Backbone as a printed PyTorch tensor [residue, N CA C, xyz], in Angstrom:
tensor([[[155.5400, 130.7200, 132.7540],
         [155.7110, 129.4140, 132.1200],
         [154.3470, 128.9480, 131.6480]],

        [[154.2870, 128.4990, 130.4280],
         [153.0460, 128.0710, 129.8310],
         [152.8090, 126.6800, 130.2340]],

        [[151.5050, 126.1690, 130.4990],
         [151.1380, 124.9580, 130.8510],
         [150.2510, 124.4240, 129.6830]],

        [[150.3210, 123.1630, 129.3510],
         [149.5100, 122.6450, 128.2570],
         [148.0690, 122.6930, 128.5550]],

        [[147.1960, 123.0320, 127.5640],
         [145.8330, 123.1070, 127.8550],
         [145.1750, 121.6920, 127.9470]],

        [[144.0830, 121.5300, 128.7070],
         [143.2810, 120.2930, 128.7820],
         [142.8760, 119.8720, 127.4230]],

        [[142.9280, 118.5700, 127.1360],
         [142.3600, 118.1200, 125.8880],
         [140.9370, 118.3210, 125.7090]],

        [[140.5060, 118.6700, 124.4430],
         [139.0180, 118.8570, 124.2130],
         [138.6070, 117.6780, 123.4530]],

        [[137.2960, 117.2490, 123.6200],
         [136.8180, 115.9860, 122.9610],
         [136.6440, 116.2880, 121.5350]],

        [[136.5880, 115.1500, 120.7960],
         [136.4690, 115.1140, 119.3490],
         [137.6480, 115.6600, 118.6660]],

        [[138.7980, 115.8250, 119.3500],
         [139.9870, 116.0790, 118.6090],
         [140.1320, 117.5740, 118.2910]],

        [[139.3090, 118.4130, 118.8820],
         [139.3190, 119.8300, 118.5700],
         [140.3010, 120.4520, 119.5880]],

        [[140.7620, 121.6340, 119.3000],
         [141.6790, 122.2660, 120.2620],
         [140.9850, 123.5950, 120.7960]],

        [[139.6940, 123.8020, 120.4680],
         [139.1230, 124.9400, 120.9260],
         [137.6440, 124.7110, 121.2500]],

        [[137.1000, 125.2330, 122.4350],
         [135.8170, 124.7740, 122.8760],
         [134.7950, 125.4610, 121.7050]],

        [[135.2210, 126.6270, 121.2190],
         [134.3410, 127.2320, 120.3390],
         [134.1330, 126.4930, 118.9430]],

        [[135.2460, 125.8600, 118.5700],
         [135.2400, 124.9470, 117.4250],
         [134.3330, 123.7580, 117.7320]],

        [[134.3010, 123.2180, 118.9830],
         [133.5240, 122.1210, 119.2970],
         [132.0040, 122.4190, 119.2980]],

        [[131.8470, 123.6470, 119.8270],
         [130.3510, 124.1710, 119.7560],
         [129.8510, 124.2920, 118.3100]],

        [[130.7180, 124.7970, 117.4530],
         [130.3510, 125.0150, 116.1020],
         [130.0020, 123.7070, 115.3590]],

        [[130.8780, 122.6610, 115.7070],
         [130.6900, 121.3410, 115.2380],
         [129.1800, 120.8650, 115.6420]],

        [[128.9250, 121.0600, 116.8570],
         [127.4780, 120.6530, 117.3660],
         [126.4570, 121.4350, 116.7540]],

        [[126.6970, 122.7250, 116.4220],
         [125.6690, 123.5880, 115.7450],
         [125.4140, 123.0390, 114.4260]],

        [[126.4350, 122.5890, 113.6940],
         [126.2780, 122.0910, 112.3090],
         [125.6790, 120.6810, 112.2200]],

        [[125.6350, 119.9500, 113.3970],
         [124.9710, 118.6540, 113.4490],
         [124.0110, 118.6100, 114.5770]],

        [[122.9650, 119.3460, 114.5960],
         [121.9960, 119.3630, 115.6820],
         [121.5050, 117.9750, 116.2570]],

        [[121.5840, 116.9660, 115.3320],
         [121.1980, 115.6650, 115.8600],
         [122.1950, 114.8790, 116.5970]],

        [[123.4370, 115.4430, 116.8160],
         [124.4590, 114.7160, 117.4740],
         [124.0650, 114.4740, 118.9680]],

        [[124.2890, 113.2150, 119.2520],
         [124.0070, 112.8040, 120.7050],
         [122.5460, 112.2140, 120.7610]],

        [[121.7640, 112.5260, 119.9150],
         [120.2880, 112.0540, 120.0420],
         [120.2560, 110.4750, 119.9060]],

        [[119.3840, 109.8850, 120.6850],
         [119.1890, 108.4120, 120.5610],
         [117.7030, 108.1120, 120.5560]],

        [[117.3650, 106.9870, 119.8420],
         [116.0220, 106.5660, 119.9500],
         [115.6360, 106.0690, 121.3490]],

        [[114.3800, 106.4500, 121.8950],
         [114.0490, 105.9070, 123.1380],
         [113.7790, 104.3940, 122.9730]],

        [[114.1100, 103.7420, 124.0310],
         [113.8380, 102.2680, 124.1850],
         [112.3660, 102.0290, 124.0640]],

        [[111.8840, 101.0990, 123.3680],
         [110.3820, 100.7080, 123.3980],
         [110.0970, 100.0090, 124.7600]],

        [[108.8570, 100.3490, 125.2370],
         [108.4200,  99.8920, 126.5010],
         [108.4740,  98.3620, 126.4140]],

        [[108.6720,  97.6070, 127.5600],
         [108.6680,  96.2200, 127.5500],
         [107.2040,  95.5690, 127.1930]],

        [[107.2810,  94.5030, 126.4480],
         [105.9220,  93.9400, 126.1360],
         [105.4320,  93.1340, 127.3060]],

        [[104.0970,  93.3170, 127.6080],
         [103.4030,  92.5400, 128.7290],
         [102.0430,  92.0440, 127.9550]],

        [[101.5720,  90.9310, 128.4220],
         [100.2820,  90.4520, 127.9030],
         [ 99.1590,  91.5080, 128.0610]],

        [[ 99.2460,  92.3200, 129.0740],
         [ 98.2720,  93.3280, 129.3230],
         [ 98.0150,  94.3060, 127.9870]],

        [[ 99.0220,  94.2770, 127.1410],
         [ 98.9240,  95.1640, 125.9790],
         [ 97.9160,  94.6260, 125.0710]],

        [[ 97.6290,  93.3900, 125.0650],
         [ 96.5550,  92.8570, 124.2760],
         [ 95.1770,  93.4150, 124.6940]],

        [[ 95.0610,  93.7710, 125.8670],
         [ 93.7710,  94.5320, 126.3870],
         [ 93.7260,  95.8830, 125.8710]],

        [[ 94.8340,  96.4420, 125.7320],
         [ 94.9470,  97.7760, 125.1010],
         [ 94.6190,  97.6140, 123.5830]],

        [[ 95.1380,  96.7010, 122.8980],
         [ 94.8680,  96.5030, 121.4590],
         [ 93.3720,  96.2630, 121.3010]],

        [[ 92.7290,  95.4450, 122.1870],
         [ 91.2680,  95.1320, 122.1650],
         [ 90.3700,  96.2680, 122.5990]],

        [[ 90.8980,  97.4130, 123.2530],
         [ 90.1750,  98.5610, 123.7100],
         [ 89.0850,  97.8970, 124.6920]],

        [[ 89.5830,  97.2640, 125.8300],
         [ 88.8840,  96.5110, 126.6340],
         [ 87.6370,  97.1010, 127.1700]],

        [[ 87.7720,  98.3910, 127.5700],
         [ 86.6080,  99.0490, 128.1450],
         [ 85.4020,  99.1100, 127.1490]],

        [[ 85.8450,  99.5510, 125.8530],
         [ 84.7880,  99.6300, 124.9800],
         [ 84.2820,  98.2590, 124.4630]],

        [[ 85.2040,  97.3840, 124.4700],
         [ 84.6220,  95.9480, 124.2970],
         [ 83.6680,  95.4850, 125.2420]],

        [[ 83.9140,  95.8010, 126.6220],
         [ 82.9140,  95.4590, 127.5720],
         [ 81.6010,  96.0120, 127.3430]],

        [[ 81.5860,  97.2460, 126.8960],
         [ 80.2110,  97.8750, 126.7510],
         [ 79.4130,  97.1960, 125.4890]],

        [[ 80.2170,  96.8110, 124.4780],
         [ 79.7010,  96.1180, 123.2480],
         [ 79.1350,  94.7570, 123.7710]],

        [[ 79.8500,  94.1010, 124.6670],
         [ 79.3720,  92.8200, 125.1480],
         [ 78.0010,  92.9560, 125.9670]],

        [[ 77.8650,  94.0520, 126.6060],
         [ 76.6600,  94.3790, 127.2850],
         [ 75.4960,  94.3850, 126.3690]],

        [[ 75.7120,  95.0400, 125.1310],
         [ 74.6780,  95.1180, 124.1990],
         [ 74.3530,  93.7420, 123.5890]],

        [[ 75.3720,  92.9420, 123.5530],
         [ 75.0940,  91.5350, 122.9870],
         [ 74.3660,  90.7230, 124.1160]],

        [[ 74.6770,  90.7700, 125.3060],
         [ 73.8860,  90.1790, 126.2670],
         [ 72.4510,  90.6250, 126.4040]],

        [[ 72.2330,  92.0690, 126.2310],
         [ 70.7880,  92.4810, 126.1450],
         [ 70.0790,  91.8900, 124.9500]],

        [[ 70.7240,  91.7900, 123.7950],
         [ 70.1670,  91.1210, 122.5790],
         [ 69.7110,  89.6630, 122.9930]],

        [[ 70.5560,  88.9740, 123.6220],
         [ 70.3440,  87.5800, 124.0170],
         [ 69.1480,  87.5230, 124.9250]],

        [[ 69.1570,  88.4110, 126.0230],
         [ 68.0670,  88.3640, 126.9490],
         [ 66.6440,  88.7440, 126.2400]],

        [[ 66.6940,  89.5090, 125.2820],
         [ 65.4030,  89.9080, 124.6530],
         [ 64.8220,  88.9880, 123.6660]],

        [[ 65.6950,  88.0200, 123.1800],
         [ 65.1750,  87.1280, 122.2380],
         [ 64.3690,  86.0040, 122.6650]],

        [[ 63.5170,  85.5990, 121.7560],
         [ 62.6980,  84.3690, 122.2110],
         [ 63.4920,  83.0600, 122.0850]],

        [[ 63.0490,  82.0220, 122.6980],
         [ 63.7790,  80.7940, 122.7140],
         [ 64.3440,  80.3750, 124.0400]],

        [[ 64.9110,  79.1650, 124.0630],
         [ 65.4050,  78.5940, 125.3450],
         [ 66.6930,  79.4190, 125.6450]],

        [[ 66.7750,  79.8350, 126.8810],
         [ 68.0740,  80.5170, 127.3410],
         [ 68.8720,  79.5180, 128.1780]],

        [[ 70.1690,  79.8010, 128.2670],
         [ 70.9910,  78.9100, 129.0910],
         [ 72.3340,  79.6480, 129.3790]],

        [[ 72.9560,  79.3740, 130.5190],
         [ 74.1270,  80.1780, 130.9530],
         [ 75.2580,  79.6530, 130.0690]],

        [[ 75.3820,  78.3780, 129.7430],
         [ 76.5620,  77.9900, 128.8300],
         [ 76.4720,  78.6540, 127.4820]],

        [[ 75.2940,  78.6410, 126.7640],
         [ 75.2490,  79.2190, 125.4620],
         [ 75.5370,  80.7730, 125.5490]],

        [[ 75.1470,  81.3510, 126.7100],
         [ 75.3990,  82.8340, 126.8560],
         [ 76.8970,  83.1240, 126.9370]],

        [[ 77.5130,  82.2240, 127.7430],
         [ 78.9660,  82.3510, 127.8990],
         [ 79.7170,  82.1480, 126.6800]],

        [[ 79.3850,  81.2000, 125.8200],
         [ 80.0230,  80.9810, 124.5500],
         [ 79.7920,  82.1200, 123.6240]],

        [[ 78.5260,  82.6970, 123.6590],
         [ 78.2520,  83.9490, 122.8920],
         [ 79.0930,  85.0960, 123.2380]],

        [[ 79.3540,  85.1560, 124.5580],
         [ 79.9810,  86.3240, 125.1150],
         [ 81.5440,  86.1450, 124.7390]],

        [[ 82.0950,  84.9330, 124.8470],
         [ 83.5010,  84.6940, 124.5580],
         [ 83.7670,  84.9410, 123.0310]],

        [[ 82.8960,  84.3660, 122.2080],
         [ 83.0300,  84.5320, 120.7900],
         [ 82.9150,  86.0080, 120.3430]],

        [[ 81.8590,  86.6590, 120.9100],
         [ 81.7150,  88.0880, 120.5730],
         [ 82.8440,  88.8660, 120.9590]],

        [[ 83.2010,  88.7600, 122.2870],
         [ 84.4620,  89.4490, 122.8400],
         [ 85.7240,  89.2260, 121.8300]],

        [[ 85.9980,  88.1810, 121.4250],
         [ 87.1260,  87.8840, 120.5920],
         [ 86.9530,  88.6020, 119.0680]],

        [[ 85.7820,  88.6080, 118.6610],
         [ 85.4370,  89.3470, 117.4770],
         [ 85.5430,  90.8400, 117.6100]],

        [[ 85.2090,  91.3180, 118.7740],
         [ 85.3040,  92.7810, 119.1370],
         [ 86.7700,  93.0870, 119.2060]],

        [[ 87.4820,  92.2800, 119.9060],
         [ 88.9160,  92.4860, 120.1100],
         [ 89.6160,  92.5390, 118.7250]],

        [[ 89.1300,  91.5890, 117.7880],
         [ 89.8330,  91.6350, 116.5210],
         [ 89.5580,  92.8930, 115.7670]],

        [[ 88.3260,  93.3200, 115.7500],
         [ 87.9240,  94.4870, 115.0380],
         [ 88.7670,  95.8720, 115.5570]],

        [[ 88.7990,  95.8710, 116.9180],
         [ 89.5110,  96.9450, 117.5480],
         [ 90.9760,  96.9950, 117.3220]],

        [[ 91.5600,  95.7960, 117.2410],
         [ 93.0200,  95.6960, 116.8830],
         [ 93.2800,  95.9720, 115.5650]],

        [[ 92.4560,  95.5750, 114.5840],
         [ 92.5340,  95.9720, 113.2020],
         [ 92.4450,  97.5220, 113.0430]],

        [[ 91.6210,  98.1290, 113.6640],
         [ 91.4370,  99.5420, 113.7220],
         [ 92.6590, 100.2210, 114.1510]],

        [[ 93.3120,  99.8740, 115.1750],
         [ 94.5620, 100.5050, 115.6630],
         [ 95.6310, 100.1730, 114.6760]],

        [[ 95.7370,  98.9950, 114.1510],
         [ 96.7760,  98.7150, 113.1880],
         [ 96.6130,  99.5910, 112.0300]],

        [[ 95.4750,  99.9770, 111.5510],
         [ 95.2240, 100.7490, 110.4180],
         [ 95.3670, 102.1780, 110.6830]],

        [[ 95.1060, 102.6550, 111.9980],
         [ 95.1090, 104.1490, 112.2590],
         [ 96.3610, 104.5780, 112.9960]],

        [[ 97.3240, 103.6780, 113.1210],
         [ 98.5990, 104.1320, 114.0690],
         [ 99.1000, 105.4890, 113.5790]],

        [[ 99.2090, 105.8110, 112.2670],
         [ 99.9390, 106.9950, 111.8690],
         [ 99.0130, 108.2070, 112.4190]],

        [[ 97.8170, 107.9870, 112.3400],
         [ 96.8200, 109.1750, 112.7570],
         [ 96.7690, 109.2750, 114.2950]],

        [[ 96.8010, 108.0610, 114.9410],
         [ 96.7180, 108.0650, 116.3260],
         [ 97.9640, 108.7430, 116.9800]],

        [[ 99.0690, 108.7780, 116.2180],
         [100.3370, 109.4780, 116.8550],
         [100.1040, 110.9100, 116.8420]],

        [[ 99.1880, 111.4800, 116.0350],
         [ 98.9820, 112.8910, 115.9660],
         [ 98.0170, 113.4760, 116.9550]],

        [[ 97.4000, 112.6520, 117.6890],
         [ 96.3020, 113.1670, 118.6990],
         [ 96.6760, 112.8110, 120.0300]],

        [[ 96.6520, 113.7170, 120.9270],
         [ 96.9760, 113.5800, 122.2740],
         [ 96.0730, 112.4490, 122.9360]],

        [[ 94.8270, 112.2800, 122.5180],
         [ 94.0050, 111.2530, 123.1360],
         [ 94.4870, 109.8410, 122.7880]],

        [[ 95.1170, 109.6390, 121.7070],
         [ 95.4300, 108.2910, 121.2950],
         [ 96.9780, 108.0500, 121.2170]],

        [[ 97.7910, 109.0050, 121.6760],
         [ 99.2830, 108.8030, 121.5900],
         [ 99.7290, 107.7280, 122.4960]],

        [[ 99.0350, 107.3480, 123.4570],
         [ 99.4440, 106.2820, 124.3930],
         [ 99.1790, 104.8420, 123.8890]],

        [[ 98.6050, 104.6820, 122.7640],
         [ 98.3000, 103.3460, 122.2490],
         [ 99.3790, 102.6090, 121.9590]],

        [[ 99.3610, 101.2680, 122.1550],
         [100.4400, 100.4580, 122.0130],
         [101.2900, 100.6060, 120.6700]],

        [[100.7170, 100.6770, 119.6010],
         [101.3930, 100.8060, 118.3310],
         [102.1770, 102.1810, 118.2220]],

        [[101.4710, 103.2050, 118.7130],
         [102.1130, 104.5150, 118.6950],
         [103.3510, 104.5960, 119.6200]],

        [[103.3070, 103.8140, 120.7280],
         [104.4020, 103.7700, 121.7180],
         [105.3920, 102.7800, 121.2780]],

        [[105.1540, 102.0210, 120.2370],
         [106.0970, 101.0190, 119.7860],
         [106.2590,  99.8640, 120.8000]],

        [[105.1350,  99.7290, 121.6120],
         [105.1250,  98.5460, 122.5010],
         [104.7490,  97.2420, 121.7610]],

        [[104.1290,  97.4800, 120.7390],
         [103.7700,  96.2970, 119.8670],
         [104.1120,  96.7430, 118.4390]],

        [[104.6230,  95.7980, 117.6790],
         [104.8920,  96.0400, 116.2660],
         [103.6830,  95.9690, 115.4330]],

        [[103.7160,  96.4680, 114.2120],
         [102.5170,  96.3940, 113.3170],
         [102.1350,  94.9730, 112.9080]],

        [[103.1840,  94.1710, 112.5850],
         [102.9370,  92.6580, 112.2930],
         [102.2850,  91.9300, 113.3910]],

        [[102.9180,  92.3460, 114.6600],
         [102.3080,  91.6030, 115.8730],
         [100.8470,  91.9500, 116.0010]],

        [[100.5560,  93.2090, 115.9420],
         [ 99.1510,  93.7330, 116.1120],
         [ 98.2070,  93.0500, 115.0820]],

        [[ 98.7460,  93.0390, 113.8130],
         [ 97.9010,  92.3820, 112.7670],
         [ 97.6550,  90.9660, 113.0240]],

        [[ 98.7220,  90.1900, 113.5060],
         [ 98.5890,  88.7760, 113.7570],
         [ 97.5560,  88.6140, 114.9080]],

        [[ 97.7570,  89.2870, 115.9750],
         [ 96.8160,  89.3400, 117.1320],
         [ 95.4520,  89.4780, 116.7740]],

        [[ 95.1850,  90.4640, 115.8340],
         [ 93.7520,  90.7060, 115.3660],
         [ 93.3100,  89.5590, 114.5270]],

        [[ 94.0670,  89.0250, 113.6420],
         [ 93.7810,  87.8600, 112.7950],
         [ 93.3550,  86.7260, 113.6790]],

        [[ 94.2560,  86.3820, 114.6000],
         [ 94.0390,  85.2830, 115.4370],
         [ 92.6390,  85.3460, 116.2560]],

        [[ 92.4800,  86.5760, 116.9060],
         [ 91.3870,  86.7840, 117.7100],
         [ 90.1120,  86.6700, 116.7740]],

        [[ 90.1640,  87.2060, 115.5830],
         [ 89.0190,  87.1350, 114.6530],
         [ 88.6010,  85.7690, 114.2160]],

        [[ 89.6680,  84.8970, 113.9140],
         [ 89.4010,  83.4920, 113.4930],
         [ 88.8600,  82.7390, 114.6580]],

        [[ 89.4110,  83.0400, 115.9060],
         [ 89.0390,  82.2260, 117.0550],
         [ 87.6310,  82.6820, 117.5420]],

        [[ 87.1530,  83.9450, 117.3370],
         [ 85.9430,  84.3360, 117.7570],
         [ 84.7860,  83.8370, 116.8240]],

        [[ 85.1010,  83.9580, 115.5090],
         [ 84.1370,  83.3660, 114.5020],
         [ 84.0150,  81.8680, 114.7120]],

        [[ 85.2780,  81.2700, 115.0660],
         [ 85.2070,  79.7800, 115.1880],
         [ 84.3720,  79.4330, 116.4440]],

        [[ 84.5490,  80.1980, 117.4910],
         [ 83.7780,  79.7980, 118.7300],
         [ 82.2680,  80.0060, 118.4510]],

        [[ 81.9090,  81.0350, 117.8610],
         [ 80.4240,  81.2410, 117.5200],
         [ 79.9410,  80.1540, 116.6490]],

        [[ 80.6240,  79.7480, 115.5940],
         [ 80.1960,  78.6780, 114.6720],
         [ 80.1660,  77.3530, 115.4410]],

        [[ 81.0320,  77.0070, 116.1460],
         [ 81.1910,  75.6850, 116.7640],
         [ 80.3280,  75.5400, 118.0080]],

        [[ 80.2010,  76.6410, 118.8010],
         [ 79.5320,  76.4490, 120.0880],
         [ 78.2140,  77.2710, 120.1450]],

        [[ 77.7880,  78.0650, 119.2090],
         [ 76.5400,  78.8830, 119.2240],
         [ 75.8140,  78.4860, 118.0800]],

        [[ 75.8550,  79.1720, 116.9570],
         [ 75.1490,  78.8260, 115.7400],
         [ 75.7090,  79.5690, 114.4360]],

        [[ 75.3220,  79.2420, 113.3420],
         [ 75.8770,  79.8780, 112.1790],
         [ 75.3530,  81.2910, 112.0220]],

        [[ 74.2050,  81.7370, 112.2380],
         [ 73.9770,  83.1590, 112.1700],
         [ 74.7710,  83.9760, 113.0860]],

        [[ 75.0240,  83.5490, 114.2180],
         [ 75.8480,  84.3550, 115.0760],
         [ 77.3250,  84.4060, 114.6250]],

        [[ 77.8190,  83.3240, 114.0310],
         [ 79.1410,  83.3480, 113.4440],
         [ 79.1400,  84.3840, 112.3180]],

        [[ 78.1360,  84.2960, 111.4150],
         [ 78.1990,  85.2620, 110.2680],
         [ 78.1620,  86.5870, 110.8210]],

        [[ 77.3610,  87.0150, 111.6680],
         [ 77.2750,  88.3550, 112.2930],
         [ 78.6190,  88.7680, 112.8700]],

        [[ 79.2900,  87.8750, 113.5190],
         [ 80.6670,  88.1480, 114.1540],
         [ 81.7080,  88.4810, 113.0510]],

        [[ 81.6210,  87.5870, 112.0430],
         [ 82.5250,  87.9860, 110.9210],
         [ 82.2330,  89.2150, 110.1670]],

        [[ 80.9060,  89.5010, 110.0490],
         [ 80.4910,  90.6800, 109.3200],
         [ 80.8690,  91.9300, 110.1490]],

        [[ 80.7400,  91.8750, 111.4440],
         [ 81.1070,  93.0570, 112.2820],
         [ 82.6450,  93.3800, 112.2440]],

        [[ 83.4710,  92.3400, 112.1550],
         [ 84.8320,  92.5990, 111.9740],
         [ 85.1560,  93.1740, 110.6060]],

        [[ 84.5230,  92.8680, 109.6200],
         [ 84.7880,  93.3530, 108.3130],
         [ 84.2140,  94.7340, 108.1650]],

        [[ 83.0170,  94.9610, 108.6240],
         [ 82.4640,  96.2830, 108.6770],
         [ 83.2100,  97.4070, 109.4360]],

        [[ 83.6630,  97.0790, 110.6150],
         [ 84.5300,  97.9910, 111.3450],
         [ 85.9020,  98.1450, 110.8170]],

        [[ 86.5510,  97.1970, 110.3270],
         [ 87.7930,  97.3120, 109.9340],
         [ 87.9890,  97.8840, 108.4370]],

        [[ 87.0680,  97.3440, 107.6170],
         [ 87.1540,  97.5870, 106.1120],
         [ 86.1710,  98.6480, 105.6430]],

        [[ 85.2290,  99.0680, 106.4700],
         [ 84.2470, 100.0550, 106.0620],
         [ 84.3570, 101.2660, 106.9100]],

        [[ 84.0750, 101.0390, 108.2320],
         [ 83.9800, 102.3230, 109.0900],
         [ 85.3100, 102.9690, 109.3240]],

        [[ 86.3720, 102.1630, 109.5380],
         [ 87.6540, 102.8390, 109.7540],
         [ 88.1650, 103.6410, 108.5880]],

        [[ 88.1990, 103.0150, 107.3230],
         [ 88.6410, 103.8290, 106.2080],
         [ 87.8290, 105.0420, 105.8000]],

        [[ 86.4220, 104.8730, 106.1440],
         [ 85.5660, 105.9490, 105.7240],
         [ 85.5550, 107.2280, 106.6870]],

        [[ 86.2640, 107.0920, 107.8200],
         [ 86.3530, 108.0960, 108.7490],
         [ 86.9080, 109.3680, 108.2200]],

        [[ 87.9700, 109.2250, 107.3090],
         [ 88.5890, 110.2910, 106.6970],
         [ 88.2250, 110.4920, 105.2900]],

        [[ 87.2690, 109.8490, 104.7890],
         [ 86.7960, 109.8850, 103.3940],
         [ 85.4370, 110.4880, 103.1470]],

        [[ 84.4780, 110.1440, 104.0790],
         [ 83.1060, 110.4420, 103.8670],
         [ 82.3150, 110.5360, 105.1380]],

        [[ 81.2400, 111.3130, 105.1940],
         [ 80.3970, 111.3330, 106.3630],
         [ 79.5180, 110.0460, 106.3980]],

        [[ 79.6740, 109.2790, 105.3120],
         [ 78.9240, 107.9390, 105.2810],
         [ 79.4810, 107.0340, 106.4470]],

        [[ 80.7430, 107.3250, 106.9070],
         [ 81.1870, 106.6280, 108.0910],
         [ 80.2050, 106.5570, 109.2410]],

        [[ 79.3960, 107.6170, 109.4740],
         [ 78.4670, 107.5610, 110.5290],
         [ 77.3470, 106.4270, 110.3100]],

        [[ 76.9870, 106.1860, 109.0880],
         [ 76.0490, 105.1870, 108.8370],
         [ 76.6980, 103.7750, 108.9950]],

        [[ 78.0060, 103.6260, 108.5130],
         [ 78.6260, 102.4280, 108.7500],
         [ 78.7620, 102.1050, 110.2040]],

        [[ 79.1280, 103.2060, 111.0100],
         [ 79.2050, 103.1490, 112.4470],
         [ 77.8760, 102.7080, 113.0060]],

        [[ 76.8840, 103.1030, 112.5200],
         [ 75.4150, 102.7840, 113.1070],
         [ 75.2500, 101.2640, 112.8280]],

        [[ 75.6230, 100.8510, 111.7380],
         [ 75.4170,  99.3220, 111.4370],
         [ 76.3370,  98.5400, 112.4020]],

        [[ 77.5290,  98.9590, 112.4810],
         [ 78.4170,  98.3800, 113.3270],
         [ 77.9080,  98.2030, 114.7280]],

        [[ 77.3620,  99.3120, 115.2740],
         [ 76.7560,  99.2940, 116.5550],
         [ 75.4900,  98.3980, 116.7860]],

        [[ 74.7950,  98.2850, 115.5820],
         [ 73.6090,  97.4900, 115.6570],
         [ 73.7910,  95.8830, 115.5980]],

        [[ 74.9470,  95.5430, 115.1620],
         [ 75.1400,  94.0870, 114.9200],
         [ 75.3610,  93.4030, 116.2990]],

        [[ 76.0730,  93.9070, 117.3290],
         [ 76.2360,  93.0440, 118.4190],
         [ 74.8360,  92.6080, 119.1750]],

        [[ 73.9200,  93.5100, 119.3780],
         [ 72.5920,  93.0710, 119.9560],
         [ 71.9160,  91.9370, 119.0260]],

        [[ 71.9930,  92.2000, 117.7340],
         [ 71.5050,  91.2770, 116.8340],
         [ 72.1330,  89.8180, 116.9130]],

        [[ 73.4440,  89.9410, 117.1300],
         [ 74.2320,  88.6950, 117.4360],
         [ 73.6700,  87.9520, 118.6510]],

        [[ 73.4880,  88.8040, 119.6550],
         [ 73.0270,  88.1730, 120.8650],
         [ 71.6030,  87.4670, 120.5780]],

        [[ 70.7940,  88.2380, 119.9100],
         [ 69.3810,  87.7280, 119.5290],
         [ 69.5430,  86.4380, 118.8250]],

        [[ 70.4170,  86.4040, 117.6670],
         [ 70.5610,  85.2070, 116.8320],
         [ 71.1580,  84.0560, 117.6490]],

        [[ 71.9790,  84.3800, 118.5750],
         [ 72.4750,  83.2650, 119.3070],
         [ 71.5050,  82.5030, 120.1290]],

        [[ 70.4200,  83.1930, 120.6260],
         [ 69.4280,  82.5640, 121.3370],
         [ 68.2580,  82.0550, 120.4880]],

        [[ 67.8560,  82.8750, 119.4460],
         [ 66.6190,  82.5280, 118.6610],
         [ 66.9960,  81.6500, 117.5810]],

        [[ 68.2300,  81.6120, 117.0990],
         [ 68.6580,  80.8560, 116.0120],
         [ 68.5530,  81.4920, 114.6310]],

        [[ 67.9470,  82.6320, 114.5210],
         [ 67.7290,  83.3370, 113.4690],
         [ 67.3220,  84.8670, 113.7390]],

        [[ 67.1970,  85.5950, 112.5340],
         [ 66.8600,  87.0130, 112.6560],
         [ 65.4310,  87.1980, 112.0030]],

        [[ 64.6170,  86.0840, 111.7600],
         [ 63.3610,  86.1730, 111.0450],
         [ 62.3720,  86.8600, 111.8780]],

        [[ 62.3960,  86.8500, 113.2110],
         [ 61.4270,  87.4530, 114.0300],
         [ 61.4100,  89.0130, 113.8830]],

        [[ 60.3030,  89.6590, 113.7010],
         [ 60.2690,  91.1490, 113.7080],
         [ 60.8880,  91.7530, 114.8200]],

        [[ 60.9030,  91.2140, 115.8910],
         [ 61.5740,  91.8290, 117.0670],
         [ 63.0510,  92.1410, 116.9480]],

        [[ 63.6340,  91.2350, 116.0520],
         [ 65.0900,  91.4250, 115.7970],
         [ 65.4210,  92.8010, 115.0090]],

        [[ 64.4060,  93.0580, 114.0800],
         [ 64.4980,  94.3330, 113.3720],
         [ 64.2950,  95.4590, 114.3310]],

        [[ 63.3340,  95.3520, 115.1940],
         [ 63.0840,  96.4790, 116.1570],
         [ 64.3250,  96.5970, 116.9480]],

        [[ 64.9020,  95.5020, 117.4690],
         [ 66.0870,  95.6930, 118.2000],
         [ 67.2740,  96.3700, 117.5330]],

        [[ 67.4120,  96.1290, 116.2890],
         [ 68.5160,  96.7250, 115.5340],
         [ 68.2300,  98.2440, 115.3730]],

        [[ 66.9650,  98.6030, 115.2540],
         [ 66.6970, 100.0350, 115.0480],
         [ 66.8990, 100.7240, 116.4060]]])
């Protein structure tokens, strides 16, 4: 006596036919992975916090080396404003380089690559940090420091980052970017870069 066969998914009557269907559509059953949950700590990743901390040390060194009256409060405002400018530059860098970061093991864990932050979100965070940083330097420190803060964002995001894949001149752009933070610290205390010591510091 024959017994009815067990039903086969997808309306097929034969397991081999079902396998053939799967072979013809290798993407069947695949799903996009869920994006990791957003947390405020992701802003630290966008800002490259450890790198930013090193940049701030060079700014403090420039402040300490400059002539003029020193104070804890001006130093704190300088550090805050510079930190926001550095965070802005680094976030713009990641926003621009996300497609390339996805191709390297060292950078695949960055927020934009993991889709933990969207590109518009990253751009907005970078813009807000930049405006806030330059604003803090202009309002609470002095104009030369604010100009240097804005210049460093522009140099890093609009010159150094695009040049990385276009020309060896990016190393010169990177050298200028690295020289600006100590000069910013100097300007924050001295009020200008007219002193020859500022040039020596930049070199």
